[in-house]
C-alpha positions in Angstrom: -49.5 -26.1 46.2 -48.4 -24.0 43.3 -44.9 -23.7 44.8 -44.6 -27.5 45.2 -45.7 -27.9 41.5 -43.1 -25.5 40.2 -40.3 -27.1 42.3 -41.2 -30.5 40.9 -40.9 -29.1 37.3 -37.7 -27.6 38.1 -36.3 -31.0 39.4 -37.6 -32.7 36.1 -36.1 -30.1 33.9 -32.7 -29.8 35.7 -31.2 -33.2 34.4 -32.4 -32.3 30.9 -30.6 -28.9 31.0 -27.4 -30.4 32.5 -27.5 -33.2 29.6 -27.8 -30.6 27.0 -25.0 -28.3 28.6 -22.9 -31.4 28.6 -23.5 -32.1 24.9 -22.8 -28.5 24.0 -19.5 -28.5 25.9 -18.3 -32.0 24.2 -19.2 -30.6 20.9 -16.9 -27.4 21.5 -14.3 -29.6 22.9 -14.2 -32.1 20.0 -14.9 -29.9 17.2 -11.7 -28.4 15.7 -12.2 -24.7 14.2 -10.9 -24.8 10.8 -8.0 -22.3 10.4 -8.2 -19.5 7.8 -6.1 -20.1 4.5 -4.0 -17.9 2.4 -3.2 -19.4 -1.0 0.1 -18.7 -2.7 2.1 -20.0 -5.7 5.3 -18.0 -4.3 7.4 -18.9 -1.5 7.7 -15.1 -0.5 4.8 -13.2 0.9 4.4 -9.5 1.5 3.1 -8.0 4.8 1.3 -4.8 5.5 1.7 -4.0 9.2 -0.4 -0.9 10.0 1.4 1.8 7.9 4.3 -0.3 7.1 4.3 -2.2 3.8 7.1 -4.9 3.7 7.1 -6.4 0.1 8.2 -10.0 -0.2 9.7 -10.0 3.2 8.1 -13.1 4.6 9.8 -16.5 3.5 7.7 -19.6 3.7 9.1 -22.5 5.5 6.8 -25.5 5.2 9.1 -27.8 7.3 8.8 -25.5 10.2 6.1 -26.5 12.8 5.0 -22.8 13.3 6.2 -19.7 11.9 5.6 -16.6 14.1 5.4 -13.1 12.9 5.7 -10.4 15.7 3.9 -7.5 14.8 5.4 -4.0 14.8 2.2 -2.2 16.1 2.2 -0.1 19.0 -0.1 -1.1 22.0 -3.4 -0.4 20.2 -5.5 -2.2 17.9 -4.3 -2.4 14.3 -4.5 -4.2 10.9 -2.2 -6.7 9.7 -2.4 -8.1 6.1 -0.5 -11.1 4.5 -0.4 -10.6 0.8 0.4 -13.4 -1.7 0.5 -13.3 -5.6 -2.9 -14.5 -5.7 -4.5 -13.8 -2.3 -4.5 -11.9 0.8 -5.7 -12.3 4.4 -6.3 -9.6 7.2 -6.6 -9.7 10.9 -7.6 -6.8 13.2 -4.8 -7.2 15.8 -5.1 -6.4 19.5 -2.1 -6.2 21.9 -1.6 -9.3 23.7 -3.4 -11.5 21.2 -2.3 -14.2 18.7 -3.8 -15.1 15.5 -3.2 -18.5 13.7 -3.8 -19.3 10.0 -2.5 -21.4 7.2 -0.3 -20.5 4.1 -1.1 -23.1 1.4 1.8 -23.1 -1.0 1.2 -24.4 -4.5 -2.0 -26.2 -3.2 0.1 -28.8 -1.4 2.4 -27.5 1.2 0.9 -26.3 4.5 2.6 -23.5 6.3 1.3 -23.0 9.8 1.8 -19.3 10.7 1.1 -17.1 13.7 0.7 -13.4 14.1 1.7 -12.4 17.6 1.0 -9.1 19.3 2.7 -10.4 22.4 5.8 -7.9 21.7 8.3 -10.8 22.5 11.4 -9.4 24.3 9.7 -6.6 26.2 11.3 -6.0 29.7 9.3 -3.5 31.7 11.4 -1.5 34.2 10.7 -1.5 37.9 11.4 1.6 40.1 14.2 1.1 42.5 12.6 3.9 44.7 9.2 4.8 45.0 8.7 8.3 43.6 5.7 10.5 43.7 6.0 11.5 40.0 5.7 9.0 37.1 9.1 9.9 35.3 12.8 9.0 35.7 15.5 11.2 34.6 18.8 9.7 33.6 21.8 11.8 32.6 23.9 10.9 29.5 27.1 11.9 27.7 27.3 12.3 24.0 30.6 10.9 22.3 31.1 10.8 18.6 27.4 11.2 18.0 26.5 8.3 20.4 24.6 8.3 23.6 26.2 6.8 26.8 24.6 5.9 30.0 26.2 4.6 33.2 24.6 1.6 34.8 25.0 -2.0 36.4 24.6 -5.5 35.2 24.3 -8.4 37.7 25.3 -5.9 40.5 28.6 -5.0 38.6 28.8 -1.2 38.6 30.2 1.5 36.5 29.4 -0.2 33.2 29.1 2.0 30.0 25.8 1.6 28.1 25.1 2.8 24.5 21.6 3.7 23.9 20.9 2.4 20.4 17.2 2.6 19.4 18.1 0.7 16.1 19.3 -2.4 18.1 17.3 -5.6 17.9 18.6 -7.0 21.0 20.5 -6.2 24.3 24.2 -6.9 23.6 27.4 -7.5 25.7 30.7 -6.7 24.5 32.8 -10.0 24.5 35.7 -8.2 26.3 33.1 -7.2 29.0 31.5 -10.7 29.9 33.5 -11.2 33.1 33.3 -7.6 33.8 29.5 -7.8 33.8 29.1 -11.2 35.5 27.5 -12.8 32.5 26.7 -16.6 32.5 25.8 -17.9 28.9 23.1 -20.7 28.7 22.5 -20.7 24.8 23.6 -19.8 21.4 22.1 -17.9 18.5 23.3 -16.6 15.1 24.0 -12.8 15.0 24.3 -10.8 11.9 26.1 -7.3 12.2 29.1 -5.6 11.0 31.4 -8.4 12.2 29.5 -10.8 9.8 27.2 -13.7 10.6 28.4 -15.7 13.5 27.1 -18.0 16.2 27.4 -16.4 19.6 26.6 -17.3 23.0 23.4 -15.9 24.8 22.4 -15.4 28.4 18.8 -15.2 29.5 18.8 -14.1 33.0 20.5 -10.7 33.8 19.5 -7.8 35.9 20.3 -4.3 34.6 20.2 -1.1 36.7 20.3 2.4 35.3 19.7 5.4 37.6 16.4 4.7 39.4 15.2 1.8 37.1 15.8 -1.9 37.2 15.1 -4.5 34.7 14.9 -8.3 35.6 15.5 -11.4 33.3 17.0 -9.3 30.4 18.3 -11.8 27.6 21.8 -10.7 26.4 23.8 -11.7 23.3 27.7 -11.5 23.0 28.8 -9.3 20.0 32.3 -8.6 18.7 31.6 -5.2 16.9 31.5 -2.8 19.9 34.1 -0.2 20.7 36.6 -1.0 23.5 35.0 1.7 25.8 31.4 0.2 25.2 30.2 -2.7 27.6 26.6 -3.0 26.9 24.2 -2.0 24.0 20.7 -1.3 25.1 17.7 -0.8 22.6 14.1 0.1 22.5 13.1 -3.3 23.9 13.7 -2.0 27.5 11.4 1.0 26.8 8.9 -0.6 24.4 5.8 0.2 27.0 7.1 3.7 27.8 7.3 7.1 26.5 11.1 8.2 26.3 12.3 11.8 26.0 15.9 12.6 24.7 17.0 16.2 25.6 20.2 16.7 23.9 20.4 20.5 25.2 20.4 19.2 28.9 21.9 15.8 28.1 19.2 13.8 29.8 17.0 10.7 28.9 13.6 10.8 30.7 11.3 7.8 31.0 7.8 8.5 31.2 4.7 6.6 32.0 2.4 9.2 30.5 2.9 11.7 27.7 4.4 14.9 28.8 3.5 18.2 27.9 4.5 18.8 24.3 5.6 22.5 24.1 5.6 24.6 20.9 8.3 23.9 18.3 7.7 20.1 18.2 6.5 18.4 15.0 4.3 15.3 15.2 5.1 12.1 13.2 4.1 8.6 12.7 6.3 5.9 13.8 6.4 2.3 12.5 8.2 -0.5 14.4 9.9 -3.7 13.2 9.4 -5.4 16.6 10.8 -2.6 18.9 12.9 -0.7 16.3 11.3 2.6 15.2 11.4 4.0 11.9 10.4 7.5 10.7 9.5 9.0 7.4 12.2 11.3 5.8 12.5 12.7 2.4 15.7 12.8 0.3 16.2 15.0 -2.9 17.9 13.2 -5.8 18.3 14.4 -9.3 15.7 17.0 -9.1 13.1 14.8 -7.4 11.9 14.0 -3.8 11.8 10.5 -2.4 9.9 9.8 1.0 10.1 6.6 2.7 10.6 5.0 6.1 14.2 5.5 7.8 15.3 3.4 10.8 15.7 5.9 13.8 19.2 4.5 14.6 20.8 6.4 17.4 23.5 3.7 17.4 24.8 4.8 14.1 27.5 7.3 14.5 27.2 8.7 11.0 24.6 10.5 9.0 22.6 7.9 7.1 22.6 4.9 4.9 20.5 4.2 1.8 19.7 0.6 1.9 19.0 -1.9 -1.0 15.2 -1.8 -0.7 15.2 2.0 -0.9 17.4 2.2 -4.0 15.5 -0.7 -5.8 11.9 0.9 -5.0 12.8 4.2 -6.4 15.3 3.2 -9.0 17.9 5.5 -7.8 21.2 3.6 -8.4 22.2 5.3 -11.7 20.7 8.7 -10.5 23.0 9.4 -7.6 26.0 12.0 -7.8 28.8 9.2 -7.0 32.1 10.1 -5.5 33.4 6.5 -5.4 32.2 2.9 -6.1 33.2 0.1 -3.6 31.9 -3.4 -4.6 28.1 -3.4 -4.1 27.9 0.0 -2.7 28.7 3.8 -3.7 29.9 6.8 -1.7 27.3 9.3 -2.8 26.1 12.9 -2.2 22.5 13.5 -1.2 21.9 17.1 -2.3 19.0 17.5 0.5 17.5 15.6 3.3 14.5 16.7 5.2 13.8 15.5 8.7 10.8 17.3 10.4 11.6 20.8 10.2 15.2 20.6 9.4 17.0 19.9 6.0 20.6 18.9 5.6 22.4 19.7 2.3 25.0 17.7 0.5 25.2 14.7 3.0 27.9 12.2 2.0 26.8 8.6 2.7 26.6 5.2 1.4 24.2 3.7 -1.1 23.7 -0.1 -1.6 23.3 -1.8 -5.0 20.1 -3.3 -5.9 22.2 -6.5 -6.8 23.8 -6.8 -3.4 23.5 -10.4 -1.8 22.7 -8.7 1.6 20.2 -6.3 2.7 21.3 -3.2 4.7 18.4 -1.1 6.4 17.8 2.4 5.2 18.5 4.5 8.4 19.1 7.8 9.8 22.2 8.2 12.1 22.7 10.0 15.2 25.0 12.5 13.5 21.7 14.0 12.1 19.2 12.7 14.8 21.1 14.4 17.6 20.0 17.7 15.9 16.5 17.2 17.4 15.1 16.9 21.0 12.9 13.8 20.9 9.7 12.5 22.5 9.0 8.7 21.4 5.6 7.7 22.4 6.1 3.8 22.1 2.6 3.1 23.3 0.7 5.0 20.5 3.3 5.0 17.8 4.0 8.8 17.6 7.3 10.8 17.8 7.8 14.2 18.4 10.8 16.3 17.0 12.0 19.7 18.0 15.3 21.3 16.6 17.6 21.8 19.5 20.9 23.9 20.1 22.9 21.2 18.0 21.0 22.1 14.9 24.0 24.0 13.4 26.4 21.3 14.5 28.7 20.0 11.5 27.9 16.6 9.8 29.5 14.5 7.2 29.0 16.7 4.0 30.5 17.5 0.8 32.3 20.4 2.2 33.8 18.5 4.9 34.8 15.7 2.5 36.6 18.4 0.1 38.3 19.8 3.2 39.6 16.5 4.2 40.6 15.5 0.6 42.4 18.9 0.6 44.2 18.3 3.8 45.2 14.7 2.6 46.4 16.1 -0.8 48.6 18.7 1.1 49.7 16.1 3.5 50.7 13.9 0.6 52.6 16.6 -1.2 54.4 17.3 2.1 55.3 13.7 2.6 56.6 13.3 -1.0 58.7 16.6 -0.6 60.2 15.1 2.6 60.9 11.7 0.9 62.6 13.6 -2.0 64.7 15.6 0.3 65.7 12.4 2.2 66.7 10.5 -1.0 68.6 13.5 -2.3 70.5 13.7 1.1 71.1 9.9 1.0 72.3 10.0 -2.7 74.6 12.8 -1.8 76.0 11.0 1.3 76.5 7.8 -0.8 78.4 9.5 -3.4 80.5 11.4 -0.9 81.4 8.1 0.9 82.2 6.4 -2.6 84.6 9.2 -3.5 86.5 8.9 -0.2 87.0 5.2 -1.0 
């Protein structure tokens, strides 16, 4: 009898529970969760992304339906803060998640904004052959301080790949489009050393290098590559991996797990602007040290570049030892630059004026970076550096500039002397021929 009563009670309660559940679901579906709001009176906002503080880097566009900021954090939880002139808003960001909010400009213009930790543009490699270990070794050559690999695009073999960790996209040389079997299906604006131009894009490409293959790789055509370069690849192809550059053995190793870090390596934090890694380095100017983040740019054949933001931040424009001024930049001498355990003296490089209309990145080029063997842990945002057998290799310094200037001076003198001799002989010949007449 008791069981019968309980069953009857359950039957009476069940419709009520169902009704309550329906009401709750309806409320959740119809209730719109209000978005957090960041107030500002300025159309530019600063961002602190982990350890990377980017002042006045985010320009508000109220006319856009949605502005998306892709985080530079590695694949671990971190904090992203948008900072205005009067307010700030923070999110604890997790890999693969998005976070929406509103930036209210001057209390009237609504800017819908999203923080995305989906790492747009990542293409994870697939192993062509199943292997027992979790690493793939790829040989490379070093030419003019740049790293070159051999690979395939869309089944086309023997293409030259430049490994440029400072590149924001995978690029195809406009002279290699047919050679690589590229079929364009879109367009985009590209800003590089060739200027700002609209270039064609291709979204479905297969890349193979050694034992690895990448599918559906987007590529953009560029016109600032050397004739012997077909493709530029960057860190976007390795953004969920750990990569090791060993300049002693001339090999690139792609790891799934962190390898054994031997003695001699120093450990450094990395910040990312999307996939492009930056590390901290110190320059010594006019008796003081200045430390900041430098793009880890293996695609730059030279030593370094001091960009506008670095010069402005530390007020260095009038403190540099200047060799030559060229428009909005100077050729300067940096007495000392320290990266990890190594210091480089009297580097000759470019510094950008604070009044420049453009913004060049502050970077370290591979003429310095190839002095180290490197382990870049993209997953955890750490880099390990160890001085290698190239640590005594020459780089563009003041002594080299003086030697070049001396050679040019001597060459000029010899050329002038040769011209003088030729002119004298011609005058002598002309006078002789005139006398005969």
